[in-house]
mmCIF file of the protein (N, C-alpha, C, O) and its ligand, coordinates in Angstrom:
data_MODEL
# 
_entry.id   MODEL 
# 
loop_
_entity.id 
_entity.type 
_entity.pdbx_number_of_molecules 
1 polymer     1 
2 non-polymer 1 
# 
_entity_poly.entity_id                      1 
_entity_poly.type                           'polypeptide(L)' 
_entity_poly.nstd_linkage                   no 
_entity_poly.nstd_monomer                   no 
_entity_poly.pdbx_seq_one_letter_code       MAHILKCTKCNKYTMQETHCGNPAITTKPMRYSPWKNAPYRKEARREELKEKKLL 
_entity_poly.pdbx_seq_one_letter_code_can   MAHILKCTKCNKYTMQETHCGNPAITTKPMRYSPWKNAPYRKEARREELKEKKLL 
_entity_poly.pdbx_strand_id                 A 
# 
loop_
_entity_poly_seq.entity_id 
_entity_poly_seq.num 
_entity_poly_seq.mon_id 
_entity_poly_seq.hetero 
1 1  MET n 
1 2  ALA n 
1 3  HIS n 
1 4  ILE n 
1 5  LEU n 
1 6  LYS n 
1 7  CYS n 
1 8  THR n 
1 9  LYS n 
1 10 CYS n 
1 11 ASN n 
1 12 LYS n 
1 13 TYR n 
1 14 THR n 
1 15 MET n 
1 16 GLN n 
1 17 GLU n 
1 18 THR n 
1 19 HIS n 
1 20 CYS n 
1 21 GLY n 
1 22 ASN n 
1 23 PRO n 
1 24 ALA n 
1 25 ILE n 
1 26 THR n 
1 27 THR n 
1 28 LYS n 
1 29 PRO n 
1 30 MET n 
1 31 ARG n 
1 32 TYR n 
1 33 SER n 
1 34 PRO n 
1 35 TRP n 
1 36 LYS n 
1 37 ASN n 
1 38 ALA n 
1 39 PRO n 
1 40 TYR n 
1 41 ARG n 
1 42 LYS n 
1 43 GLU n 
1 44 ALA n 
1 45 ARG n 
1 46 ARG n 
1 47 GLU n 
1 48 GLU n 
1 49 LEU n 
1 50 LYS n 
1 51 GLU n 
1 52 LYS n 
1 53 LYS n 
1 54 LEU n 
1 55 LEU n 
# 
loop_
_struct_asym.id 
_struct_asym.entity_id 
A 1 
B 2 
# 
loop_
_chem_comp.id 
_chem_comp.type 
_chem_comp.mon_nstd_flag 
ALA 'L-peptide linking' y 
ARG 'L-peptide linking' y 
ASN 'L-peptide linking' y 
CYS 'L-peptide linking' y 
GLN 'L-peptide linking' y 
GLU 'L-peptide linking' y 
GLY 'peptide linking'   y 
HIS 'L-peptide linking' y 
ILE 'L-peptide linking' y 
LEU 'L-peptide linking' y 
LYS 'L-peptide linking' y 
MET 'L-peptide linking' y 
PRO 'L-peptide linking' y 
SER 'L-peptide linking' y 
THR 'L-peptide linking' y 
TRP 'L-peptide linking' y 
TYR 'L-peptide linking' y 
ZN  non-polymer         . 
# 
_pdbx_entity_nonpoly.entity_id   2 
_pdbx_entity_nonpoly.name        ? 
_pdbx_entity_nonpoly.comp_id     ZN 
# 
_pdbx_nonpoly_scheme.asym_id         B 
_pdbx_nonpoly_scheme.entity_id       2 
_pdbx_nonpoly_scheme.mon_id          ZN 
_pdbx_nonpoly_scheme.ndb_seq_num     1 
_pdbx_nonpoly_scheme.pdb_seq_num     101 
_pdbx_nonpoly_scheme.auth_seq_num    101 
_pdbx_nonpoly_scheme.pdb_mon_id      ZN 
_pdbx_nonpoly_scheme.auth_mon_id     ZN 
_pdbx_nonpoly_scheme.pdb_strand_id   A 
_pdbx_nonpoly_scheme.pdb_ins_code    . 
# 
loop_
_atom_site.group_PDB 
_atom_site.id 
_atom_site.type_symbol 
_atom_site.label_atom_id 
_atom_site.label_alt_id 
_atom_site.label_comp_id 
_atom_site.label_asym_id 
_atom_site.label_entity_id 
_atom_site.label_seq_id 
_atom_site.pdbx_PDB_ins_code 
_atom_site.Cartn_x 
_atom_site.Cartn_y 
_atom_site.Cartn_z 
_atom_site.occupancy 
_atom_site.B_iso_or_equiv 
_atom_site.pdbx_formal_charge 
_atom_site.auth_seq_id 
_atom_site.auth_comp_id 
_atom_site.auth_asym_id 
_atom_site.auth_atom_id 
_atom_site.pdbx_PDB_model_num 
ATOM   1   N  N  . MET A 1 1  ? -4.666  4.788   13.783  1.00 0.00 ? 1   MET A N  1 
ATOM   2   C  CA . MET A 1 1  ? -4.601  5.377   12.525  1.00 0.00 ? 1   MET A CA 1 
ATOM   3   C  C  . MET A 1 1  ? -5.963  5.476   11.944  1.00 0.00 ? 1   MET A C  1 
ATOM   4   O  O  . MET A 1 1  ? -6.675  4.472   11.913  1.00 0.00 ? 1   MET A O  1 
ATOM   5   N  N  . ALA A 1 2  ? -6.343  6.530   11.515  1.00 0.00 ? 2   ALA A N  1 
ATOM   6   C  CA . ALA A 1 2  ? -7.645  6.841   11.118  1.00 0.00 ? 2   ALA A CA 1 
ATOM   7   C  C  . ALA A 1 2  ? -7.997  6.087   9.397   1.00 0.00 ? 2   ALA A C  1 
ATOM   8   O  O  . ALA A 1 2  ? -7.282  6.264   8.411   1.00 0.00 ? 2   ALA A O  1 
ATOM   9   N  N  . HIS A 1 3  ? -8.973  5.448   9.429   1.00 0.00 ? 3   HIS A N  1 
ATOM   10  C  CA . HIS A 1 3  ? -9.330  5.115   8.082   1.00 0.00 ? 3   HIS A CA 1 
ATOM   11  C  C  . HIS A 1 3  ? -10.160 5.973   7.301   1.00 0.00 ? 3   HIS A C  1 
ATOM   12  O  O  . HIS A 1 3  ? -11.194 6.384   7.828   1.00 0.00 ? 3   HIS A O  1 
ATOM   13  N  N  . ILE A 1 4  ? -9.868  6.331   6.070   1.00 0.00 ? 4   ILE A N  1 
ATOM   14  C  CA . ILE A 1 4  ? -10.889 7.207   5.070   1.00 0.00 ? 4   ILE A CA 1 
ATOM   15  C  C  . ILE A 1 4  ? -11.758 6.289   4.594   1.00 0.00 ? 4   ILE A C  1 
ATOM   16  O  O  . ILE A 1 4  ? -11.360 5.376   3.872   1.00 0.00 ? 4   ILE A O  1 
ATOM   17  N  N  . LEU A 1 5  ? -12.886 6.408   4.901   1.00 0.00 ? 5   LEU A N  1 
ATOM   18  C  CA . LEU A 1 5  ? -14.298 5.536   4.221   1.00 0.00 ? 5   LEU A CA 1 
ATOM   19  C  C  . LEU A 1 5  ? -14.995 6.464   3.395   1.00 0.00 ? 5   LEU A C  1 
ATOM   20  O  O  . LEU A 1 5  ? -15.040 7.686   3.540   1.00 0.00 ? 5   LEU A O  1 
ATOM   21  N  N  . LYS A 1 6  ? -15.646 5.624   2.335   1.00 0.00 ? 6   LYS A N  1 
ATOM   22  C  CA . LYS A 1 6  ? -16.260 6.318   1.197   1.00 0.00 ? 6   LYS A CA 1 
ATOM   23  C  C  . LYS A 1 6  ? -17.981 5.876   1.413   1.00 0.00 ? 6   LYS A C  1 
ATOM   24  O  O  . LYS A 1 6  ? -18.379 4.758   1.738   1.00 0.00 ? 6   LYS A O  1 
ATOM   25  N  N  . CYS A 1 7  ? -18.595 6.746   1.213   1.00 0.00 ? 7   CYS A N  1 
ATOM   26  C  CA . CYS A 1 7  ? -20.013 6.558   1.270   1.00 0.00 ? 7   CYS A CA 1 
ATOM   27  C  C  . CYS A 1 7  ? -20.541 5.658   0.085   1.00 0.00 ? 7   CYS A C  1 
ATOM   28  O  O  . CYS A 1 7  ? -20.295 5.966   -1.082  1.00 0.00 ? 7   CYS A O  1 
ATOM   29  N  N  . THR A 1 8  ? -21.227 4.609   0.396   1.00 0.00 ? 8   THR A N  1 
ATOM   30  C  CA . THR A 1 8  ? -21.599 3.798   -0.638  1.00 0.00 ? 8   THR A CA 1 
ATOM   31  C  C  . THR A 1 8  ? -22.828 4.668   -1.517  1.00 0.00 ? 8   THR A C  1 
ATOM   32  O  O  . THR A 1 8  ? -22.983 4.357   -2.699  1.00 0.00 ? 8   THR A O  1 
ATOM   33  N  N  . LYS A 1 9  ? -23.583 5.619   -0.994  1.00 0.00 ? 9   LYS A N  1 
ATOM   34  C  CA . LYS A 1 9  ? -24.534 6.233   -1.784  1.00 0.00 ? 9   LYS A CA 1 
ATOM   35  C  C  . LYS A 1 9  ? -24.040 7.380   -2.460  1.00 0.00 ? 9   LYS A C  1 
ATOM   36  O  O  . LYS A 1 9  ? -24.147 7.535   -3.677  1.00 0.00 ? 9   LYS A O  1 
ATOM   37  N  N  . CYS A 1 10 ? -23.461 8.244   -1.632  1.00 0.00 ? 10  CYS A N  1 
ATOM   38  C  CA . CYS A 1 10 ? -22.927 9.581   -2.344  1.00 0.00 ? 10  CYS A CA 1 
ATOM   39  C  C  . CYS A 1 10 ? -21.409 9.789   -2.754  1.00 0.00 ? 10  CYS A C  1 
ATOM   40  O  O  . CYS A 1 10 ? -20.806 10.794  -3.131  1.00 0.00 ? 10  CYS A O  1 
ATOM   41  N  N  . ASN A 1 11 ? -21.035 8.561   -2.558  1.00 0.00 ? 11  ASN A N  1 
ATOM   42  C  CA . ASN A 1 11 ? -19.524 8.689   -2.761  1.00 0.00 ? 11  ASN A CA 1 
ATOM   43  C  C  . ASN A 1 11 ? -18.689 9.586   -2.318  1.00 0.00 ? 11  ASN A C  1 
ATOM   44  O  O  . ASN A 1 11 ? -17.654 9.900   -2.905  1.00 0.00 ? 11  ASN A O  1 
ATOM   45  N  N  . LYS A 1 12 ? -19.203 10.206  -0.917  1.00 0.00 ? 12  LYS A N  1 
ATOM   46  C  CA . LYS A 1 12 ? -18.232 11.158  -0.393  1.00 0.00 ? 12  LYS A CA 1 
ATOM   47  C  C  . LYS A 1 12 ? -17.413 10.434  0.564   1.00 0.00 ? 12  LYS A C  1 
ATOM   48  O  O  . LYS A 1 12 ? -17.769 9.380   1.092   1.00 0.00 ? 12  LYS A O  1 
ATOM   49  N  N  . TYR A 1 13 ? -16.232 11.062  0.790   1.00 0.00 ? 13  TYR A N  1 
ATOM   50  C  CA . TYR A 1 13 ? -15.263 10.500  1.811   1.00 0.00 ? 13  TYR A CA 1 
ATOM   51  C  C  . TYR A 1 13 ? -15.654 10.994  3.316   1.00 0.00 ? 13  TYR A C  1 
ATOM   52  O  O  . TYR A 1 13 ? -16.029 12.146  3.537   1.00 0.00 ? 13  TYR A O  1 
ATOM   53  N  N  . THR A 1 14 ? -15.542 10.118  4.203   1.00 0.00 ? 14  THR A N  1 
ATOM   54  C  CA . THR A 1 14 ? -16.134 10.304  5.520   1.00 0.00 ? 14  THR A CA 1 
ATOM   55  C  C  . THR A 1 14 ? -15.235 9.590   6.475   1.00 0.00 ? 14  THR A C  1 
ATOM   56  O  O  . THR A 1 14 ? -14.604 8.631   6.030   1.00 0.00 ? 14  THR A O  1 
ATOM   57  N  N  . MET A 1 15 ? -15.099 9.910   7.662   1.00 0.00 ? 15  MET A N  1 
ATOM   58  C  CA . MET A 1 15 ? -14.384 9.190   8.692   1.00 0.00 ? 15  MET A CA 1 
ATOM   59  C  C  . MET A 1 15 ? -15.294 8.314   9.621   1.00 0.00 ? 15  MET A C  1 
ATOM   60  O  O  . MET A 1 15 ? -14.921 7.498   10.464  1.00 0.00 ? 15  MET A O  1 
ATOM   61  N  N  . GLN A 1 16 ? -16.692 8.700   9.244   1.00 0.00 ? 16  GLN A N  1 
ATOM   62  C  CA . GLN A 1 16 ? -17.840 7.957   10.046  1.00 0.00 ? 16  GLN A CA 1 
ATOM   63  C  C  . GLN A 1 16 ? -18.005 6.466   9.199   1.00 0.00 ? 16  GLN A C  1 
ATOM   64  O  O  . GLN A 1 16 ? -17.713 6.281   8.018   1.00 0.00 ? 16  GLN A O  1 
ATOM   65  N  N  . GLU A 1 17 ? -18.509 5.559   10.077  1.00 0.00 ? 17  GLU A N  1 
ATOM   66  C  CA . GLU A 1 17 ? -18.730 4.202   9.430   1.00 0.00 ? 17  GLU A CA 1 
ATOM   67  C  C  . GLU A 1 17 ? -19.946 4.296   8.661   1.00 0.00 ? 17  GLU A C  1 
ATOM   68  O  O  . GLU A 1 17 ? -20.178 3.534   7.722   1.00 0.00 ? 17  GLU A O  1 
ATOM   69  N  N  . THR A 1 18 ? -20.721 5.202   9.030   1.00 0.00 ? 18  THR A N  1 
ATOM   70  C  CA . THR A 1 18 ? -22.154 5.357   8.311   1.00 0.00 ? 18  THR A CA 1 
ATOM   71  C  C  . THR A 1 18 ? -21.980 6.916   7.820   1.00 0.00 ? 18  THR A C  1 
ATOM   72  O  O  . THR A 1 18 ? -21.345 7.781   8.423   1.00 0.00 ? 18  THR A O  1 
ATOM   73  N  N  . HIS A 1 19 ? -22.719 7.075   6.542   1.00 0.00 ? 19  HIS A N  1 
ATOM   74  C  CA . HIS A 1 19 ? -23.033 8.451   5.929   1.00 0.00 ? 19  HIS A CA 1 
ATOM   75  C  C  . HIS A 1 19 ? -24.412 8.640   5.348   1.00 0.00 ? 19  HIS A C  1 
ATOM   76  O  O  . HIS A 1 19 ? -24.823 7.813   4.535   1.00 0.00 ? 19  HIS A O  1 
ATOM   77  N  N  . CYS A 1 20 ? -24.946 9.377   5.604   1.00 0.00 ? 20  CYS A N  1 
ATOM   78  C  CA . CYS A 1 20 ? -26.190 9.734   5.133   1.00 0.00 ? 20  CYS A CA 1 
ATOM   79  C  C  . CYS A 1 20 ? -27.332 8.376   5.181   1.00 0.00 ? 20  CYS A C  1 
ATOM   80  O  O  . CYS A 1 20 ? -28.222 8.097   4.378   1.00 0.00 ? 20  CYS A O  1 
ATOM   81  N  N  . GLY A 1 21 ? -26.934 7.709   6.397   1.00 0.00 ? 21  GLY A N  1 
ATOM   82  C  CA . GLY A 1 21 ? -27.789 6.451   6.597   1.00 0.00 ? 21  GLY A CA 1 
ATOM   83  C  C  . GLY A 1 21 ? -27.226 5.244   5.791   1.00 0.00 ? 21  GLY A C  1 
ATOM   84  O  O  . GLY A 1 21 ? -27.849 4.183   5.762   1.00 0.00 ? 21  GLY A O  1 
ATOM   85  N  N  . ASN A 1 22 ? -26.316 5.372   5.287   1.00 0.00 ? 22  ASN A N  1 
ATOM   86  C  CA . ASN A 1 22 ? -25.761 4.336   4.303   1.00 0.00 ? 22  ASN A CA 1 
ATOM   87  C  C  . ASN A 1 22 ? -24.373 3.828   4.913   1.00 0.00 ? 22  ASN A C  1 
ATOM   88  O  O  . ASN A 1 22 ? -23.767 4.625   5.630   1.00 0.00 ? 22  ASN A O  1 
ATOM   89  N  N  . PRO A 1 23 ? -23.960 2.881   4.742   1.00 0.00 ? 23  PRO A N  1 
ATOM   90  C  CA . PRO A 1 23 ? -22.609 2.264   5.295   1.00 0.00 ? 23  PRO A CA 1 
ATOM   91  C  C  . PRO A 1 23 ? -21.598 2.696   4.406   1.00 0.00 ? 23  PRO A C  1 
ATOM   92  O  O  . PRO A 1 23 ? -21.695 2.634   3.180   1.00 0.00 ? 23  PRO A O  1 
ATOM   93  N  N  . ALA A 1 24 ? -20.541 3.173   5.088   1.00 0.00 ? 24  ALA A N  1 
ATOM   94  C  CA . ALA A 1 24 ? -19.361 3.652   4.414   1.00 0.00 ? 24  ALA A CA 1 
ATOM   95  C  C  . ALA A 1 24 ? -18.208 2.697   4.391   1.00 0.00 ? 24  ALA A C  1 
ATOM   96  O  O  . ALA A 1 24 ? -17.783 2.110   5.385   1.00 0.00 ? 24  ALA A O  1 
ATOM   97  N  N  . ILE A 1 25 ? -17.755 2.594   3.223   1.00 0.00 ? 25  ILE A N  1 
ATOM   98  C  CA . ILE A 1 25 ? -16.628 1.488   2.846   1.00 0.00 ? 25  ILE A CA 1 
ATOM   99  C  C  . ILE A 1 25 ? -15.189 2.025   2.785   1.00 0.00 ? 25  ILE A C  1 
ATOM   100 O  O  . ILE A 1 25 ? -14.960 3.178   2.418   1.00 0.00 ? 25  ILE A O  1 
ATOM   101 N  N  . THR A 1 26 ? -14.189 1.136   3.165   1.00 0.00 ? 26  THR A N  1 
ATOM   102 C  CA . THR A 1 26 ? -12.844 1.474   2.923   1.00 0.00 ? 26  THR A CA 1 
ATOM   103 C  C  . THR A 1 26 ? -12.608 1.687   1.602   1.00 0.00 ? 26  THR A C  1 
ATOM   104 O  O  . THR A 1 26 ? -13.066 0.891   0.782   1.00 0.00 ? 26  THR A O  1 
ATOM   105 N  N  . THR A 1 27 ? -11.865 2.781   1.204   1.00 0.00 ? 27  THR A N  1 
ATOM   106 C  CA . THR A 1 27 ? -11.516 3.140   -0.285  1.00 0.00 ? 27  THR A CA 1 
ATOM   107 C  C  . THR A 1 27 ? -10.433 1.918   -0.805  1.00 0.00 ? 27  THR A C  1 
ATOM   108 O  O  . THR A 1 27 ? -10.684 0.744   -0.537  1.00 0.00 ? 27  THR A O  1 
ATOM   109 N  N  . LYS A 1 28 ? -9.464  2.220   -1.411  1.00 0.00 ? 28  LYS A N  1 
ATOM   110 C  CA . LYS A 1 28 ? -8.469  1.230   -1.706  1.00 0.00 ? 28  LYS A CA 1 
ATOM   111 C  C  . LYS A 1 28 ? -7.590  1.046   -0.438  1.00 0.00 ? 28  LYS A C  1 
ATOM   112 O  O  . LYS A 1 28 ? -7.167  1.953   0.279   1.00 0.00 ? 28  LYS A O  1 
ATOM   113 N  N  . PRO A 1 29 ? -7.379  -0.361  -0.279  1.00 0.00 ? 29  PRO A N  1 
ATOM   114 C  CA . PRO A 1 29 ? -6.563  -0.988  0.809   1.00 0.00 ? 29  PRO A CA 1 
ATOM   115 C  C  . PRO A 1 29 ? -5.229  -0.400  0.665   1.00 0.00 ? 29  PRO A C  1 
ATOM   116 O  O  . PRO A 1 29 ? -4.927  0.065   -0.434  1.00 0.00 ? 29  PRO A O  1 
ATOM   117 N  N  . MET A 1 30 ? -4.441  -0.363  1.577   1.00 0.00 ? 30  MET A N  1 
ATOM   118 C  CA . MET A 1 30 ? -3.131  -0.238  1.683   1.00 0.00 ? 30  MET A CA 1 
ATOM   119 C  C  . MET A 1 30 ? -2.343  -1.403  0.671   1.00 0.00 ? 30  MET A C  1 
ATOM   120 O  O  . MET A 1 30 ? -2.526  -2.588  0.948   1.00 0.00 ? 30  MET A O  1 
ATOM   121 N  N  . ARG A 1 31 ? -1.737  -1.155  -0.139  1.00 0.00 ? 31  ARG A N  1 
ATOM   122 C  CA . ARG A 1 31 ? -1.069  -2.302  -0.851  1.00 0.00 ? 31  ARG A CA 1 
ATOM   123 C  C  . ARG A 1 31 ? 0.295   -2.358  -1.008  1.00 0.00 ? 31  ARG A C  1 
ATOM   124 O  O  . ARG A 1 31 ? 0.802   -2.915  -1.981  1.00 0.00 ? 31  ARG A O  1 
ATOM   125 N  N  . TYR A 1 32 ? 1.069   -1.720  0.044   1.00 0.00 ? 32  TYR A N  1 
ATOM   126 C  CA . TYR A 1 32 ? 2.197   -1.644  0.248   1.00 0.00 ? 32  TYR A CA 1 
ATOM   127 C  C  . TYR A 1 32 ? 2.734   -2.917  0.942   1.00 0.00 ? 32  TYR A C  1 
ATOM   128 O  O  . TYR A 1 32 ? 2.336   -3.274  2.051   1.00 0.00 ? 32  TYR A O  1 
ATOM   129 N  N  . SER A 1 33 ? 3.819   -3.690  0.094   1.00 0.00 ? 33  SER A N  1 
ATOM   130 C  CA . SER A 1 33 ? 4.364   -4.796  0.526   1.00 0.00 ? 33  SER A CA 1 
ATOM   131 C  C  . SER A 1 33 ? 5.817   -4.644  0.965   1.00 0.00 ? 33  SER A C  1 
ATOM   132 O  O  . SER A 1 33 ? 6.541   -4.046  0.169   1.00 0.00 ? 33  SER A O  1 
ATOM   133 N  N  . PRO A 1 34 ? 6.363   -5.085  2.093   1.00 0.00 ? 34  PRO A N  1 
ATOM   134 C  CA . PRO A 1 34 ? 7.677   -4.828  2.237   1.00 0.00 ? 34  PRO A CA 1 
ATOM   135 C  C  . PRO A 1 34 ? 8.467   -5.854  1.511   1.00 0.00 ? 34  PRO A C  1 
ATOM   136 O  O  . PRO A 1 34 ? 9.695   -5.789  1.445   1.00 0.00 ? 34  PRO A O  1 
ATOM   137 N  N  . TRP A 1 35 ? 7.718   -6.865  0.929   1.00 0.00 ? 35  TRP A N  1 
ATOM   138 C  CA . TRP A 1 35 ? 8.566   -7.646  0.218   1.00 0.00 ? 35  TRP A CA 1 
ATOM   139 C  C  . TRP A 1 35 ? 8.723   -7.266  -1.326  1.00 0.00 ? 35  TRP A C  1 
ATOM   140 O  O  . TRP A 1 35 ? 9.557   -7.709  -2.115  1.00 0.00 ? 35  TRP A O  1 
ATOM   141 N  N  . LYS A 1 36 ? 7.880   -6.490  -1.518  1.00 0.00 ? 36  LYS A N  1 
ATOM   142 C  CA . LYS A 1 36 ? 8.121   -6.153  -3.058  1.00 0.00 ? 36  LYS A CA 1 
ATOM   143 C  C  . LYS A 1 36 ? 9.285   -5.784  -3.652  1.00 0.00 ? 36  LYS A C  1 
ATOM   144 O  O  . LYS A 1 36 ? 9.569   -6.045  -4.821  1.00 0.00 ? 36  LYS A O  1 
ATOM   145 N  N  . ASN A 1 37 ? 10.105  -5.065  -2.733  1.00 0.00 ? 37  ASN A N  1 
ATOM   146 C  CA . ASN A 1 37 ? 11.483  -4.523  -3.265  1.00 0.00 ? 37  ASN A CA 1 
ATOM   147 C  C  . ASN A 1 37 ? 12.520  -5.622  -2.804  1.00 0.00 ? 37  ASN A C  1 
ATOM   148 O  O  . ASN A 1 37 ? 13.704  -5.365  -3.022  1.00 0.00 ? 37  ASN A O  1 
ATOM   149 N  N  . ALA A 1 38 ? 12.253  -6.638  -2.283  1.00 0.00 ? 38  ALA A N  1 
ATOM   150 C  CA . ALA A 1 38 ? 13.166  -7.569  -1.806  1.00 0.00 ? 38  ALA A CA 1 
ATOM   151 C  C  . ALA A 1 38 ? 14.133  -8.300  -2.865  1.00 0.00 ? 38  ALA A C  1 
ATOM   152 O  O  . ALA A 1 38 ? 15.346  -8.433  -2.703  1.00 0.00 ? 38  ALA A O  1 
ATOM   153 N  N  . PRO A 1 39 ? 13.432  -8.728  -3.920  1.00 0.00 ? 39  PRO A N  1 
ATOM   154 C  CA . PRO A 1 39 ? 14.001  -9.367  -5.106  1.00 0.00 ? 39  PRO A CA 1 
ATOM   155 C  C  . PRO A 1 39 ? 15.181  -8.509  -5.634  1.00 0.00 ? 39  PRO A C  1 
ATOM   156 O  O  . PRO A 1 39 ? 16.359  -8.830  -5.785  1.00 0.00 ? 39  PRO A O  1 
ATOM   157 N  N  . TYR A 1 40 ? 14.627  -7.477  -5.845  1.00 0.00 ? 40  TYR A N  1 
ATOM   158 C  CA . TYR A 1 40 ? 15.517  -6.083  -6.637  1.00 0.00 ? 40  TYR A CA 1 
ATOM   159 C  C  . TYR A 1 40 ? 16.675  -6.142  -5.548  1.00 0.00 ? 40  TYR A C  1 
ATOM   160 O  O  . TYR A 1 40 ? 17.800  -6.388  -5.984  1.00 0.00 ? 40  TYR A O  1 
ATOM   161 N  N  . ARG A 1 41 ? 16.550  -5.975  -4.402  1.00 0.00 ? 41  ARG A N  1 
ATOM   162 C  CA . ARG A 1 41 ? 17.604  -5.687  -3.495  1.00 0.00 ? 41  ARG A CA 1 
ATOM   163 C  C  . ARG A 1 41 ? 18.625  -6.801  -3.527  1.00 0.00 ? 41  ARG A C  1 
ATOM   164 O  O  . ARG A 1 41 ? 19.827  -6.536  -3.547  1.00 0.00 ? 41  ARG A O  1 
ATOM   165 N  N  . LYS A 1 42 ? 18.144  -8.121  -3.531  1.00 0.00 ? 42  LYS A N  1 
ATOM   166 C  CA . LYS A 1 42 ? 18.837  -9.157  -3.282  1.00 0.00 ? 42  LYS A CA 1 
ATOM   167 C  C  . LYS A 1 42 ? 19.698  -9.225  -4.632  1.00 0.00 ? 42  LYS A C  1 
ATOM   168 O  O  . LYS A 1 42 ? 20.882  -9.561  -4.657  1.00 0.00 ? 42  LYS A O  1 
ATOM   169 N  N  . GLU A 1 43 ? 18.910  -8.845  -5.793  1.00 0.00 ? 43  GLU A N  1 
ATOM   170 C  CA . GLU A 1 43 ? 19.991  -8.716  -6.950  1.00 0.00 ? 43  GLU A CA 1 
ATOM   171 C  C  . GLU A 1 43 ? 20.941  -7.747  -7.159  1.00 0.00 ? 43  GLU A C  1 
ATOM   172 O  O  . GLU A 1 43 ? 21.902  -7.888  -7.916  1.00 0.00 ? 43  GLU A O  1 
ATOM   173 N  N  . ALA A 1 44 ? 20.651  -6.563  -6.373  1.00 0.00 ? 44  ALA A N  1 
ATOM   174 C  CA . ALA A 1 44 ? 21.539  -5.370  -6.379  1.00 0.00 ? 44  ALA A CA 1 
ATOM   175 C  C  . ALA A 1 44 ? 22.843  -5.951  -5.503  1.00 0.00 ? 44  ALA A C  1 
ATOM   176 O  O  . ALA A 1 44 ? 23.997  -5.678  -5.835  1.00 0.00 ? 44  ALA A O  1 
ATOM   177 N  N  . ARG A 1 45 ? 22.616  -6.538  -4.688  1.00 0.00 ? 45  ARG A N  1 
ATOM   178 C  CA . ARG A 1 45 ? 23.434  -6.967  -3.599  1.00 0.00 ? 45  ARG A CA 1 
ATOM   179 C  C  . ARG A 1 45 ? 24.617  -7.950  -4.229  1.00 0.00 ? 45  ARG A C  1 
ATOM   180 O  O  . ARG A 1 45 ? 25.824  -7.936  -3.985  1.00 0.00 ? 45  ARG A O  1 
ATOM   181 N  N  . ARG A 1 46 ? 23.752  -8.930  -5.250  1.00 0.00 ? 46  ARG A N  1 
ATOM   182 C  CA . ARG A 1 46 ? 24.496  -10.010 -5.878  1.00 0.00 ? 46  ARG A CA 1 
ATOM   183 C  C  . ARG A 1 46 ? 25.262  -9.113  -6.808  1.00 0.00 ? 46  ARG A C  1 
ATOM   184 O  O  . ARG A 1 46 ? 26.445  -9.451  -6.803  1.00 0.00 ? 46  ARG A O  1 
ATOM   185 N  N  . GLU A 1 47 ? 25.066  -8.258  -7.476  1.00 0.00 ? 47  GLU A N  1 
ATOM   186 C  CA . GLU A 1 47 ? 25.688  -7.354  -8.525  1.00 0.00 ? 47  GLU A CA 1 
ATOM   187 C  C  . GLU A 1 47 ? 27.004  -6.947  -7.856  1.00 0.00 ? 47  GLU A C  1 
ATOM   188 O  O  . GLU A 1 47 ? 28.132  -7.108  -8.323  1.00 0.00 ? 47  GLU A O  1 
ATOM   189 N  N  . GLU A 1 48 ? 26.641  -6.343  -6.579  1.00 0.00 ? 48  GLU A N  1 
ATOM   190 C  CA . GLU A 1 48 ? 27.951  -5.518  -5.978  1.00 0.00 ? 48  GLU A CA 1 
ATOM   191 C  C  . GLU A 1 48 ? 28.959  -6.639  -5.674  1.00 0.00 ? 48  GLU A C  1 
ATOM   192 O  O  . GLU A 1 48 ? 30.153  -6.428  -5.886  1.00 0.00 ? 48  GLU A O  1 
ATOM   193 N  N  . LEU A 1 49 ? 28.533  -7.842  -5.179  1.00 0.00 ? 49  LEU A N  1 
ATOM   194 C  CA . LEU A 1 49 ? 29.472  -8.665  -4.815  1.00 0.00 ? 49  LEU A CA 1 
ATOM   195 C  C  . LEU A 1 49 ? 30.343  -9.278  -6.058  1.00 0.00 ? 49  LEU A C  1 
ATOM   196 O  O  . LEU A 1 49 ? 31.500  -9.681  -5.941  1.00 0.00 ? 49  LEU A O  1 
ATOM   197 N  N  . LYS A 1 50 ? 29.527  -9.278  -7.357  1.00 0.00 ? 50  LYS A N  1 
ATOM   198 C  CA . LYS A 1 50 ? 30.120  -9.799  -8.470  1.00 0.00 ? 50  LYS A CA 1 
ATOM   199 C  C  . LYS A 1 50 ? 31.203  -8.606  -8.886  1.00 0.00 ? 50  LYS A C  1 
ATOM   200 O  O  . LYS A 1 50 ? 32.327  -8.931  -9.269  1.00 0.00 ? 50  LYS A O  1 
ATOM   201 N  N  . GLU A 1 51 ? 30.880  -7.455  -8.808  1.00 0.00 ? 51  GLU A N  1 
ATOM   202 C  CA . GLU A 1 51 ? 31.825  -6.530  -9.081  1.00 0.00 ? 51  GLU A CA 1 
ATOM   203 C  C  . GLU A 1 51 ? 32.901  -6.663  -8.236  1.00 0.00 ? 51  GLU A C  1 
ATOM   204 O  O  . GLU A 1 51 ? 34.015  -6.553  -8.749  1.00 0.00 ? 51  GLU A O  1 
ATOM   205 N  N  . LYS A 1 52 ? 32.808  -6.902  -6.898  1.00 0.00 ? 52  LYS A N  1 
ATOM   206 C  CA . LYS A 1 52 ? 33.986  -6.949  -6.299  1.00 0.00 ? 52  LYS A CA 1 
ATOM   207 C  C  . LYS A 1 52 ? 34.819  -8.164  -6.488  1.00 0.00 ? 52  LYS A C  1 
ATOM   208 O  O  . LYS A 1 52 ? 36.037  -8.103  -6.324  1.00 0.00 ? 52  LYS A O  1 
ATOM   209 N  N  . LYS A 1 53 ? 34.300  -9.117  -6.779  1.00 0.00 ? 53  LYS A N  1 
ATOM   210 C  CA . LYS A 1 53 ? 35.047  -10.239 -7.315  1.00 0.00 ? 53  LYS A CA 1 
ATOM   211 C  C  . LYS A 1 53 ? 35.846  -10.026 -8.649  1.00 0.00 ? 53  LYS A C  1 
ATOM   212 O  O  . LYS A 1 53 ? 36.891  -10.630 -8.889  1.00 0.00 ? 53  LYS A O  1 
ATOM   213 N  N  . LEU A 1 54 ? 35.358  -9.260  -9.362  1.00 0.00 ? 54  LEU A N  1 
ATOM   214 C  CA . LEU A 1 54 ? 36.095  -8.832  -10.595 1.00 0.00 ? 54  LEU A CA 1 
ATOM   215 C  C  . LEU A 1 54 ? 37.176  -7.884  -10.322 1.00 0.00 ? 54  LEU A C  1 
ATOM   216 O  O  . LEU A 1 54 ? 38.154  -7.839  -11.069 1.00 0.00 ? 54  LEU A O  1 
ATOM   217 N  N  . LEU A 1 55 ? 37.076  -7.206  -9.409  1.00 0.00 ? 55  LEU A N  1 
ATOM   218 C  CA . LEU A 1 55 ? 38.144  -6.215  -9.160  1.00 0.00 ? 55  LEU A CA 1 
ATOM   219 C  C  . LEU A 1 55 ? 39.318  -6.757  -8.565  1.00 0.00 ? 55  LEU A C  1 
ATOM   220 O  O  . LEU A 1 55 ? 40.275  -6.025  -8.311  1.00 0.00 ? 55  LEU A O  1 
HETATM 221 ZN ZN . ZN  B 2 .  ? -23.510 9.804   1.967   1.00 0.00 2 101 ZN  A ZN 1 
# 
């Protein structure tokens, strides 16, 4: 998987680790977390069970 890097000098995106003689840094790191939706899903499941009990 290729990482998109950004030149620290001219702020241009590049796939190279260096650009115009300056190091290129990674832009925003991927902040996707598989656990982020876990509490919601747990809650939804609980609601579902609650509804079944009521019925
Ligand atoms: Zn540059």
